[in-house]
LOLOMI-685614 format. One line per field, with one value per residue: chain; residue in three letters; x, y, z of N, C-alpha, C in turn. Coordinates in Angstrom, 3 decimals, always signed. Each point is the difference from the previous one (the first is absolute). Example, Ala and Ser with C-alpha at 12.3 -4.5 7.8 and 13.67 -1.06 7.14 Angstrom:
2
mol	A|A .
type	ALA|SER .
nX	+13.190|-0.350 .
nY	-5.690|+1.050 .
nZ	+7.800|-0.720 .
caX	-0.890|+0.820 .
caY	+1.190|+1.190 .
caZ	+0.000|+0.060 .
cX	+0.900|-0.770 .
cY	+1.200|+1.090 .
cZ	+0.000|+0.730 .
END
This chain:
231
mol	A|A|A|A|A|A|A|A|A|A|A|A|A|A|A|A|A|A|A|A|A|A|A|A|A|A|A|A|A|A|A|A|A|A|A|A|A|A|A|A|A|A|A|A|A|A|A|A|A|A|A|A|A|A|A|A|A|A|A|A|A|A|A|A|A|A|A|A|A|A|A|A|A|A|A|A|A|A|A|A|A|A|A|A|A|A|A|A|A|A|A|A|A|A|A|A|A|A|A|A|A|A|A|A|A|A|A|A|A|A|A|A|A|A|A|A|A|A|A|A|A|A|A|A|A|A|A|A|A|A|A|A|A|A|A|A|A|A|A|A|A|A|A|A|A|A|A|A|A|A|A|A|A|A|A|A|A|A|A|A|A|A|A|A|A|A|A|A|A|A|A|A|A|A|A|A|A|A|A|A|A|A|A|A|A|A|A|A|A|A|A|A|A|A|A|A|A|A|A|A|A|A|A|A|A|A|A|A|A|A|A|A|A|A|A|A|A|A|A|A|A|A|A|A|A|A|A|A|A|A|A .
type	UNK|UNK|UNK|UNK|UNK|UNK|UNK|UNK|UNK|UNK|UNK|UNK|UNK|UNK|UNK|UNK|UNK|UNK|UNK|UNK|UNK|UNK|UNK|UNK|UNK|UNK|UNK|UNK|UNK|UNK|UNK|UNK|UNK|UNK|UNK|UNK|UNK|UNK|UNK|UNK|UNK|UNK|UNK|UNK|UNK|UNK|UNK|UNK|UNK|UNK|UNK|UNK|UNK|UNK|UNK|UNK|UNK|UNK|UNK|UNK|UNK|UNK|UNK|UNK|UNK|UNK|UNK|UNK|UNK|UNK|UNK|UNK|UNK|UNK|UNK|UNK|UNK|UNK|UNK|UNK|UNK|UNK|UNK|UNK|UNK|UNK|UNK|UNK|UNK|UNK|UNK|UNK|UNK|UNK|UNK|UNK|UNK|UNK|UNK|UNK|UNK|UNK|UNK|UNK|UNK|UNK|UNK|UNK|UNK|UNK|UNK|UNK|UNK|UNK|UNK|UNK|UNK|UNK|UNK|UNK|UNK|UNK|UNK|UNK|UNK|UNK|UNK|UNK|UNK|UNK|UNK|UNK|UNK|UNK|UNK|UNK|UNK|UNK|UNK|UNK|UNK|UNK|UNK|UNK|UNK|UNK|UNK|UNK|UNK|UNK|UNK|UNK|UNK|UNK|UNK|UNK|UNK|UNK|UNK|UNK|UNK|UNK|UNK|UNK|UNK|UNK|UNK|UNK|UNK|UNK|UNK|UNK|UNK|UNK|UNK|UNK|UNK|UNK|UNK|UNK|UNK|UNK|UNK|UNK|UNK|UNK|UNK|UNK|UNK|UNK|UNK|UNK|UNK|UNK|UNK|UNK|UNK|UNK|UNK|UNK|UNK|UNK|UNK|UNK|UNK|UNK|UNK|UNK|UNK|UNK|UNK|UNK|UNK|UNK|UNK|UNK|UNK|UNK|UNK|UNK|UNK|UNK|UNK|UNK|UNK|UNK|UNK|UNK|UNK|UNK|UNK .
nX	+0.845|-0.098|+0.908|-0.150|-0.216|+0.957|+0.101|-0.641|-0.826|-0.717|-0.328|+1.254|-0.420|+1.192|-0.691|+1.108|-0.874|-0.083|+1.268|+0.014|-0.129|-0.091|-0.783|-0.671|+0.018|-0.221|-0.930|-0.329|+0.645|-0.712|-1.014|+0.289|+0.225|-1.132|-0.651|+0.616|-0.504|-0.465|+1.300|-0.136|+1.003|+0.670|-0.491|+0.873|-0.653|+0.058|+1.235|+0.105|-0.654|+0.755|+0.973|-0.372|-0.220|+0.957|-0.819|+0.570|+1.217|+0.202|+1.250|-0.672|-0.614|-0.939|+0.218|+0.200|+0.556|+0.520|-0.274|-0.661|+1.184|-0.856|+0.331|-0.403|+0.729|+0.728|-0.345|-0.464|+0.491|-0.062|+1.103|-0.935|-0.112|-1.105|-0.035|+0.288|-0.882|-0.806|+0.268|-0.065|-1.085|-0.388|+0.349|-0.534|-1.160|-0.758|+0.443|+0.448|-1.206|-0.539|+0.966|-0.585|+0.850|-1.106|-0.306|+1.320|-0.409|-0.834|+1.002|+0.779|-1.005|-0.169|+1.327|-0.049|-1.070|+0.588|+1.152|-0.755|-0.583|+1.193|+0.494|-1.093|+0.031|+1.290|-0.208|-1.058|+0.927|+0.623|+0.068|-1.200|-0.691|-0.593|+1.231|+0.451|-0.809|-0.964|+0.111|+0.392|-1.033|-0.803|+0.532|-0.071|-1.250|-0.168|+0.571|-0.748|-1.007|+0.335|+1.113|+0.291|-1.153|-0.791|-0.554|+1.144|+0.568|-1.086|+0.175|+1.296|-0.415|-0.860|+1.140|+0.501|-0.862|+0.633|+1.034|-0.786|-0.353|-1.118|-0.247|-0.748|+1.074|-0.220|-0.666|+0.106|-0.725|-0.403|+0.729|+0.622|-0.511|+0.278|+1.220|-0.162|+0.213|-0.520|-1.084|+0.777|+0.331|-1.294|-0.079|-0.471|-1.135|+0.696|-0.404|+0.378|+0.884|+0.102|+1.258|+0.830|+0.737|+0.543|-0.069|+1.319|-0.482|-1.024|+0.084|-1.198|-0.368|-0.879|+0.675|+1.134|-0.562|-0.548|+1.175|+0.590|-0.972|+0.366|-1.209|+1.142|+0.173|+0.229|-0.821|+0.404|-0.434|-1.184|-0.288|+0.717|-0.703|-1.132|+0.447|+0.356|-1.191|-0.255|+0.822 .
nY	-1.194|+0.843|+0.829|+0.179|-1.248|+0.483|+0.477|-1.145|+0.752|+0.423|+0.729|-0.409|-1.040|+0.345|+0.420|+0.402|+1.004|-0.543|-0.068|-1.307|+0.378|-1.309|-0.123|+1.092|-0.428|-1.156|+0.377|+0.730|-0.685|-1.017|+0.851|+0.384|-1.224|-0.315|+1.086|-0.361|-1.094|-0.239|-0.203|-1.024|-0.071|-0.537|-0.535|-0.777|+0.573|+1.161|-0.314|-0.389|+1.107|+0.621|-0.757|+0.304|+1.273|-0.002|-0.378|+1.154|-0.010|+0.758|-0.084|-1.148|+0.546|-0.226|+1.097|+0.438|-1.178|+0.205|+1.195|-0.803|-0.550|-0.971|-0.587|-1.076|-0.451|+1.030|-0.495|+0.681|+1.072|-0.648|+0.650|+0.932|-0.165|+0.667|-0.762|-1.106|+0.428|+0.333|-1.134|-0.703|+0.712|-0.129|-1.276|-0.174|+0.663|-0.159|-1.127|-0.297|+0.503|-0.687|-0.638|+0.743|+1.003|+0.764|-1.237|-0.020|+1.216|-0.642|-0.767|+1.068|+0.638|-1.038|-0.051|+1.301|-0.118|-0.986|+0.659|+1.013|-0.857|-0.422|+1.233|+0.346|-1.096|+0.232|+1.303|-0.300|-0.867|+1.155|-0.106|-0.416|+0.938|-0.339|-0.409|-1.233|-0.279|+0.913|-0.540|-1.153|+0.041|+0.471|-0.895|-0.890|+0.427|+0.026|-1.205|-0.326|+0.590|-0.546|-0.680|+1.279|-0.035|+0.870|+0.047|-0.266|+0.901|+0.736|-0.384|+0.194|+1.106|-0.187|-0.418|+0.273|+0.964|-0.231|+0.030|+0.828|-1.100|+0.559|-0.460|+1.106|+0.466|+1.016|+0.580|+0.847|+0.944|+0.363|+1.004|-0.001|+0.965|-0.390|+0.442|+1.307|+0.227|-0.852|+0.711|+1.080|-0.734|-0.030|+0.655|-0.747|+0.304|+0.098|+1.153|-0.731|-0.219|-1.246|-0.334|-0.424|+1.069|+1.230|+0.895|-0.136|-1.206|+0.379|-1.128|+0.542|-1.078|-0.169|-1.097|+0.700|+1.095|-0.726|-0.644|+1.209|+0.267|-1.205|-0.256|-0.631|-1.236|+0.047|+1.030|+1.227|+0.423|+0.488|-0.333|-1.088|-0.026|+0.306|-0.888|-0.810|+0.304|-0.093|-1.014 .
nZ	+0.000|-1.021|+0.487|-1.311|+0.370|+0.814|-1.245|-0.225|-0.717|+1.028|-1.085|-0.178|-0.733|-0.520|+1.042|+0.654|+0.115|-1.207|+0.389|+0.148|+1.268|+0.242|-1.066|+0.359|+1.256|-0.642|-0.889|+1.041|+0.948|-0.531|-0.161|+1.248|+0.449|-0.659|+0.419|+1.121|-0.574|+1.230|+0.076|+0.812|+0.840|-1.004|+1.089|+0.624|+1.019|-0.649|-0.299|+1.277|+0.372|-0.906|+0.448|+1.235|-0.338|-0.913|-0.980|-0.339|-0.553|+1.047|-0.412|-0.105|+1.042|-0.914|+0.709|-1.246|-0.205|+1.194|-0.535|-0.817|+0.228|+0.204|+1.130|-0.614|+1.039|-0.423|-1.168|+1.053|-0.614|-1.167|-0.348|-0.159|-1.317|+0.357|+1.095|-0.673|-0.906|+1.000|+0.657|-1.147|-0.272|+1.269|-0.093|-1.210|+0.116|+1.074|+0.512|-1.226|-0.283|+1.024|-0.596|-0.939|-0.175|+0.150|-0.492|+0.202|-0.342|-0.833|-0.400|+0.014|-0.592|-0.812|-0.086|-0.140|-0.797|-0.666|+0.109|-0.403|-0.820|-0.364|+0.036|-0.661|-0.746|-0.190|-0.105|-0.750|-0.342|+0.296|-1.320|+0.391|-0.657|-1.127|-0.275|+0.223|-1.027|+0.149|+1.232|-0.535|-0.851|+0.964|+0.814|-1.005|-0.259|+1.318|-0.028|-1.068|+0.650|+1.177|-0.286|+0.179|-0.644|+0.597|-1.211|-0.575|+0.790|-0.249|-1.247|+0.090|+0.634|-1.013|-0.493|+1.228|-0.335|-1.131|+0.825|+0.696|+0.642|+0.443|+1.218|+0.141|-0.609|-0.808|+0.979|-0.998|+0.568|-1.256|+0.504|-1.174|-0.766|-1.246|+0.020|+0.133|-1.274|+0.912|-0.286|-0.030|+1.055|-0.359|+1.164|+1.004|+0.618|+1.120|+0.539|+1.061|-0.955|-0.463|+0.230|-0.944|+0.290|-0.069|+0.972|+0.028|-0.204|+0.722|-0.690|-0.218|+0.699|-0.971|-0.401|+0.166|-0.522|-0.974|-0.078|+0.122|-0.873|-0.367|+0.411|+0.142|+0.413|-1.288|+0.208|-0.325|+1.169|-0.332|+1.264|-0.340|-1.121|+0.640|+0.878|-1.029|-0.529|+1.315|-0.226 .
caX	-0.845|+0.837|-0.349|-0.980|-1.321|-0.341|-0.419|-1.209|-1.118|-0.915|-1.197|+0.282|-0.296|+1.248|+0.570|+0.455|-1.019|-0.961|+0.648|-0.009|+1.087|+1.211|+0.579|+0.546|+1.164|+1.130|+0.428|+0.507|+1.469|+0.502|+0.003|+1.088|+1.259|+0.028|+0.229|+1.388|+0.879|+0.935|+0.591|+0.933|+1.269|-0.086|+0.830|-0.053|-1.324|-0.901|+0.296|-0.541|-1.453|-0.371|+0.089|-1.071|-1.349|-0.323|+0.124|+1.065|+1.004|-0.559|+0.525|-0.543|-1.445|-0.512|-1.038|-1.136|-0.833|-0.613|-0.730|-1.344|+0.071|-0.536|-0.290|-1.433|-0.622|-0.217|-0.753|-1.407|-0.800|+0.899|-0.063|-0.541|+1.036|+0.052|+0.865|+1.379|+0.360|+0.207|+1.230|+1.131|+0.120|+0.623|+1.391|+0.795|-0.119|-0.108|+1.077|+1.219|-0.199|-0.032|+1.354|+0.765|-0.464|-0.442|-1.012|+0.498|-0.498|-1.214|+0.442|+0.525|-1.152|-0.705|+0.799|-0.165|-1.336|+0.002|+0.725|-0.843|-0.961|+0.740|+0.293|-1.266|-0.419|+0.983|-0.162|-1.286|+0.064|+1.212|+0.985|-0.326|-0.666|-1.216|+0.332|+1.429|+0.512|+0.320|+0.948|+1.338|+0.080|+0.028|+1.300|+0.966|-0.218|+0.572|+1.452|+0.387|-0.119|+1.096|+0.483|+0.323|-1.097|-0.745|-1.105|+0.527|+0.371|-1.244|-0.427|+0.844|-0.351|-1.230|+0.146|-0.263|-1.432|-0.436|+0.634|-0.482|-1.377|-0.474|-0.620|-1.367|-0.130|-0.153|-1.367|+0.043|-0.993|+0.465|-0.618|-0.003|-0.027|+1.297|+0.288|-0.084|-1.029|+0.082|-0.816|+0.824|+1.027|-0.745|-0.278|-1.341|-0.012|+0.486|-0.171|-0.924|+0.078|+1.084|+0.908|+0.539|+1.114|-0.079|-0.552|+0.838|-0.332|-0.866|-0.988|-1.189|-0.314|-1.410|-0.238|+0.593|-0.907|-1.209|+0.341|+0.137|-1.312|-0.878|-0.274|-0.017|+0.958|+1.373|+0.319|-0.230|-1.377|-0.200|+0.469|+1.459|+0.333|-0.268|+1.040|+1.219|-0.201|+0.168|+1.316 .
caY	+1.194|+1.201|+0.981|+0.973|-0.421|+0.701|+1.379|-0.019|+0.716|-0.888|-0.359|-1.147|-1.282|-0.613|+0.910|-0.724|-0.030|-1.073|-1.295|-0.610|+0.667|-0.813|-0.022|+1.329|+0.245|-0.789|+0.531|+1.363|+0.017|-0.696|+0.935|+0.945|-0.680|-0.191|+1.295|+0.402|-0.995|-0.410|-1.335|-0.222|-0.644|-1.422|-0.718|-1.459|-0.484|+0.291|-0.961|-1.289|+0.065|-0.058|-1.401|-0.743|+0.467|-0.008|-1.316|+0.078|+0.979|+1.348|+0.849|-0.424|+0.226|+1.071|+0.550|+0.470|-1.150|-0.641|+1.006|-0.478|-1.417|-0.280|-1.416|-0.254|-0.121|+1.350|+0.796|-0.095|+0.706|+0.361|+1.389|+0.274|+0.521|+1.453|+0.287|-0.254|+1.039|+1.240|-0.134|+0.011|+1.359|+0.813|-0.400|+0.205|+1.361|+1.077|-0.002|+0.672|+1.444|+0.566|+0.038|+0.964|+1.385|+0.696|-0.802|-0.457|+0.923|-0.635|-1.138|+0.525|+0.452|-1.194|-0.596|+0.874|-0.241|-1.366|+0.007|+0.723|-0.986|-0.965|+0.642|+0.202|-1.281|-0.370|+0.828|-0.281|-1.314|+0.040|-0.787|-1.426|-0.140|-0.803|-1.419|-0.291|+0.052|+1.364|+0.565|-0.150|+0.784|+1.420|+0.253|+0.035|+1.238|+1.094|-0.123|+0.449|+1.455|+0.553|-1.069|+0.522|+0.861|-0.348|-0.909|-1.362|-0.335|-0.259|-1.340|-0.980|-0.058|-0.767|-1.397|-0.949|-0.201|-1.097|-1.238|-0.341|-0.486|-0.264|-1.314|-0.004|+1.076|+1.357|+0.484|+1.452|+0.753|+1.228|+1.142|+1.193|-0.136|+0.356|+1.428|+0.885|-0.233|-1.434|-0.362|+0.283|-1.038|-1.235|-0.715|+0.166|+0.156|-1.197|+0.140|-0.952|-1.314|-0.899|-0.329|-1.357|-0.136|+0.890|+1.326|+0.735|-0.480|+1.093|-0.313|-0.676|-1.262|-0.238|-1.250|+0.114|+0.821|-0.781|-1.034|+0.619|+0.436|-1.145|-0.249|-1.405|-0.315|+0.038|+1.312|+1.131|+0.413|+1.420|+0.855|+0.097|+0.860|+1.384|+0.369|+0.287|+1.241|+1.172|-0.013 .
caZ	+0.000|-0.048|+1.040|-0.515|+0.477|+1.244|-0.270|-0.817|+0.645|+0.718|-0.760|-0.849|+0.664|+0.468|+0.990|+1.201|+1.048|-0.289|+0.207|+1.330|+0.718|+0.104|-1.338|-0.254|+0.840|-0.489|-1.305|+0.141|-0.001|-1.181|-1.123|+0.234|-0.309|-1.444|-0.629|+0.268|-0.627|+1.040|-0.096|+1.090|-0.390|-0.327|+0.968|-0.177|+0.386|-1.110|-1.063|+0.432|-0.102|-1.418|-0.410|+0.665|-0.322|-1.418|-0.629|-0.987|+0.440|+0.100|-1.069|-1.295|-0.027|-0.856|+0.876|-0.794|-0.380|+1.184|+0.776|+0.337|+0.354|+1.343|+0.229|-0.175|+1.325|+0.530|-0.964|+0.374|-0.996|-1.110|-0.437|-1.336|-0.890|+0.141|+1.134|-0.418|-0.962|+0.735|+0.768|-0.920|-0.540|+1.041|+0.166|-1.200|-0.539|+0.979|+0.993|-0.487|-0.060|+1.342|+0.547|-0.793|+0.035|+1.217|+0.685|+1.300|+1.024|+0.516|+0.819|+1.265|+0.782|+0.459|+1.070|+1.163|+0.564|+0.536|+1.264|+0.953|+0.499|+0.824|+1.283|+0.725|+0.567|+1.023|+1.195|+0.629|+0.639|+0.834|-0.730|-0.027|-1.292|+0.010|+0.052|-0.052|-1.372|-0.418|+0.961|-0.573|-1.229|+0.363|+0.616|-1.087|-0.748|+0.796|-0.086|-1.338|+0.001|+0.798|+0.883|+1.327|+0.413|+1.213|-0.332|+0.019|+1.374|+0.729|-0.417|+0.681|+1.423|+0.216|-0.421|+1.095|+0.226|-0.860|+0.437|+1.338|+0.019|+1.360|+0.164|-0.536|-0.980|+0.512|-0.193|+0.201|-0.779|-0.634|+0.676|-0.846|-1.446|-0.588|+0.124|-1.159|-1.020|-0.239|-1.164|-1.162|-0.077|-0.273|+1.240|+0.557|+1.450|+0.686|+1.445|+0.607|-0.636|+0.385|-1.100|+0.035|+0.940|+1.153|-0.251|-0.935|-1.338|-0.422|-1.030|+0.489|-0.669|+0.307|+0.713|+1.335|+0.801|+0.241|+0.973|+1.313|+0.465|+0.235|+1.418|+0.382|+1.056|-0.496|-0.563|+0.886|+0.189|-0.238|+1.103|-0.067|-1.135|+0.396|+0.967|-0.762|-0.740|+0.855|+0.657 .
cX	+0.886|-0.431|-0.997|-1.424|-0.466|-0.370|-1.216|-1.119|-1.040|-1.219|+0.228|-0.308|+1.242|+0.724|+0.430|-1.054|-0.980|+0.602|-0.193|+1.260|+1.279|+0.714|+0.677|+1.291|+1.230|+0.522|+0.642|+1.540|+0.604|+0.087|+1.107|+1.344|+0.136|+0.322|+1.415|+1.008|+1.055|+0.460|+1.028|+1.289|-0.196|+0.991|-0.030|-1.360|-1.012|+0.208|-0.530|-1.519|-0.474|+0.048|-1.176|-1.394|-0.392|+0.306|+1.031|+1.013|-0.533|+0.413|-0.562|-1.500|-0.328|-1.205|-1.205|-0.950|-0.728|-0.799|-1.359|-0.022|-0.463|-0.283|-1.510|-0.716|-0.339|-0.853|-1.498|-0.911|+0.920|-0.172|-0.725|+1.071|+0.129|+0.935|+1.471|+0.484|+0.313|+1.314|+1.232|+0.226|+0.664|+1.489|+0.856|+0.013|+0.098|+1.199|+1.292|-0.134|+0.123|+1.378|+0.893|-0.623|-0.886|-0.983|+0.481|-0.364|-1.277|+0.354|+0.509|-1.126|-0.762|+0.746|-0.125|-1.336|-0.074|+0.703|-0.769|-1.033|+0.683|+0.281|-1.271|-0.443|+0.963|-0.260|-1.308|-0.063|+1.190|+1.054|-0.166|-0.542|-1.175|+0.280|+1.476|+0.568|+0.366|+0.852|+1.410|+0.153|+0.053|+1.339|+1.088|-0.143|+0.586|+1.525|+0.507|-0.069|+1.169|+0.471|+0.289|-1.121|-0.753|-1.131|+0.458|+0.346|-1.245|-0.572|+0.796|-0.420|-1.239|+0.101|-0.240|-1.482|-0.552|+0.553|-0.502|-1.470|-0.380|-0.685|-1.386|-0.218|-0.127|-1.392|-0.037|-1.026|+0.585|-0.757|-0.114|-0.191|+1.400|+0.186|-0.265|-1.163|-0.003|-0.862|+0.765|+1.111|-0.634|-0.239|-1.408|+0.102|+0.432|-0.221|-1.053|+0.062|+1.107|+0.832|+0.389|+1.032|-0.158|-0.465|+0.813|-0.230|-0.981|-1.065|-1.179|-0.280|-1.398|-0.221|+0.632|-0.904|-1.261|+0.240|+0.053|-1.348|-0.955|-0.180|-0.126|+1.120|+1.449|+0.397|-0.260|-1.487|-0.104|+0.434|+1.513|+0.427|-0.213|+1.041|+1.282|-0.110|+0.314|+1.332|+0.929 .
cY	+1.251|+1.008|+1.042|-0.362|+0.828|+1.452|+0.032|+0.735|-0.971|-0.415|-1.193|-1.307|-0.687|+0.936|-0.770|-0.120|-1.143|-1.384|-0.500|+0.450|-0.832|-0.083|+1.328|+0.235|-0.805|+0.566|+1.381|+0.041|-0.726|+0.950|+1.040|-0.629|-0.242|+1.307|+0.509|-0.919|-0.500|-1.440|-0.124|-0.635|-1.492|-0.762|-1.502|-0.584|+0.227|-1.003|-1.386|-0.031|-0.076|-1.442|-0.797|+0.345|-0.160|-1.350|-0.019|+1.036|+1.419|+0.880|-0.358|+0.251|+1.181|+0.614|+0.512|-1.148|-0.618|+0.986|-0.514|-1.486|-0.216|-1.492|-0.236|-0.124|+1.368|+0.873|-0.154|+0.642|+0.452|+1.459|+0.107|+0.654|+1.519|+0.394|-0.214|+1.068|+1.313|-0.050|+0.063|+1.389|+0.924|-0.298|+0.382|+1.458|+1.087|+0.078|+0.628|+1.522|+0.638|+0.060|+0.988|+1.391|+0.275|-0.819|-0.506|+0.957|-0.543|-1.181|+0.472|+0.491|-1.188|-0.680|+0.815|-0.235|-1.389|-0.061|+0.761|-0.942|-1.017|+0.592|+0.187|-1.293|-0.466|+0.741|-0.310|-1.388|-0.091|-0.963|-1.508|-0.373|-0.959|-1.501|-0.227|+0.104|+1.426|+0.734|-0.030|+0.879|+1.498|+0.374|+0.085|+1.285|+1.197|-0.036|+0.485|+1.521|+0.645|-1.063|+0.463|+0.866|-0.505|-0.985|-1.450|-0.436|-0.294|-1.370|-1.070|-0.189|-0.855|-1.443|-0.981|-0.246|-1.123|-1.338|-0.469|-0.395|-0.299|-1.358|-0.053|+1.146|+1.356|+0.518|+1.482|+0.683|+1.296|+1.184|+1.240|-0.373|+0.273|+1.517|+0.753|-0.303|-1.473|-0.451|+0.250|-1.005|-1.382|-0.851|+0.307|+0.192|-1.313|+0.046|-0.978|-1.394|-0.856|-0.326|-1.470|-0.151|+0.926|+1.390|+0.783|-0.421|+0.958|-0.294|-0.750|-1.253|-0.419|-1.288|+0.009|+0.803|-0.776|-1.079|+0.578|+0.392|-1.156|-0.236|-1.502|-0.238|+0.154|+1.361|+1.093|+0.280|+1.507|+0.884|+0.166|+0.950|+1.457|+0.484|+0.375|+1.337|+1.226|+0.018|+1.004 .
cZ	+0.000|+1.056|-0.468|+0.399|+1.189|-0.208|-0.923|+0.725|+0.528|-0.812|-0.937|+0.736|+0.551|+0.963|+1.240|+1.091|-0.184|+0.180|+1.425|+0.735|+0.040|-1.344|-0.298|+0.778|-0.440|-1.314|+0.125|+0.064|-1.192|-1.191|+0.162|-0.385|-1.498|-0.712|+0.190|-0.706|+0.985|-0.229|+1.117|-0.498|-0.238|+0.870|-0.288|+0.384|-1.116|-1.129|+0.346|-0.121|-1.449|-0.512|+0.561|-0.532|-1.462|-0.628|-1.117|+0.471|-0.093|-1.172|-1.368|-0.129|-0.914|+0.710|-0.779|-0.344|+1.193|+0.852|+0.472|+0.353|+1.438|+0.107|-0.057|+1.342|+0.587|-0.907|+0.269|-1.052|-1.128|-0.414|-1.337|-0.858|+0.113|+1.141|-0.361|-0.977|+0.719|+0.785|-0.900|-0.589|+1.007|+0.115|-1.201|-0.443|+1.069|+0.923|-0.514|-0.065|+1.373|+0.656|-0.747|+0.108|-1.205|+0.844|+1.355|+1.126|+0.627|+0.887|+1.352|+0.907|+0.572|+1.136|+1.289|+0.687|+0.631|+1.350|+1.075|+0.610|+0.909|+1.376|+0.817|+0.680|+1.084|+1.301|+0.723|+0.620|+0.946|-0.540|+0.181|-1.373|+0.108|+0.078|-0.248|-1.414|-0.380|+1.037|-0.577|-1.237|+0.292|+0.632|-1.067|-0.808|+0.740|-0.036|-1.357|-0.085|+0.747|+0.994|+1.421|+0.576|+1.216|-0.293|+0.051|+1.423|+0.847|-0.375|+0.736|+1.453|+0.252|-0.464|+1.149|+0.271|-0.869|+0.458|+1.354|-0.059|+1.445|+0.064|-0.631|-0.990|+0.672|-0.330|+0.346|-0.892|-0.539|+0.578|-0.878|-1.463|-0.546|+0.005|-1.295|-0.924|-0.372|-1.176|-1.292|-0.194|-0.141|+1.243|+0.487|+1.516|+0.658|+1.507|+0.509|-0.579|+0.610|-1.229|+0.067|+1.108|+1.190|-0.431|-1.026|-1.444|-0.667|-1.028|+0.613|-0.821|+0.419|+0.785|+1.386|+0.924|+0.345|+1.038|+1.414|+0.583|+0.282|+1.504|+0.238|+0.996|-0.452|-0.546|+1.014|+0.129|-0.112|+1.165|+0.002|-1.094|+0.372|+0.998|-0.727|-0.713|+0.837|+0.736|-0.648 .
END
């Protein structure tokens, strides 16, 4: 997904606000890394992984021919030819233009907006983010932006939270809505909800909230919830 996706106007059907939040949060740092053309150092571990992951020598893969290759077990819904045509057109025609002057000005603007969204989501989750997958990707994006910057260091400080698990999990209620113009950042109200993990996570989850509100022997009772609200 190119970073220009993040500057599309809201009236279009392919707007970030219309995506499922987890999908959006994973593609967001991926699009930044793609737009920056980031490539890490080729270490011996990387070379070993290439041998393990690919069915033919990495250097012999024709990436243009395998763009739409997918294992039949994973092909739940075959791509219509229109989708493949659109993707190939973006890759062959549009992408080379966006990396050259004067169109690269649009790419730079898109990268700036994408990173703005990454920082917003990081700060509103106290750098826990919405899940472990995009936690790593957002942390990498912050490192690519500035390896010595405060954003990357704040990400590092929250890594232990992903490695620690309580005996019965963590049960924390969200006390605030996302900061600032959260609707403009494609977020919704969250005050009074429950998350998958802890309060700093910040994302409201409907089934977690519903579970917490159930009045049975294995869940919180309403008086307990009201008590928490006023603490």
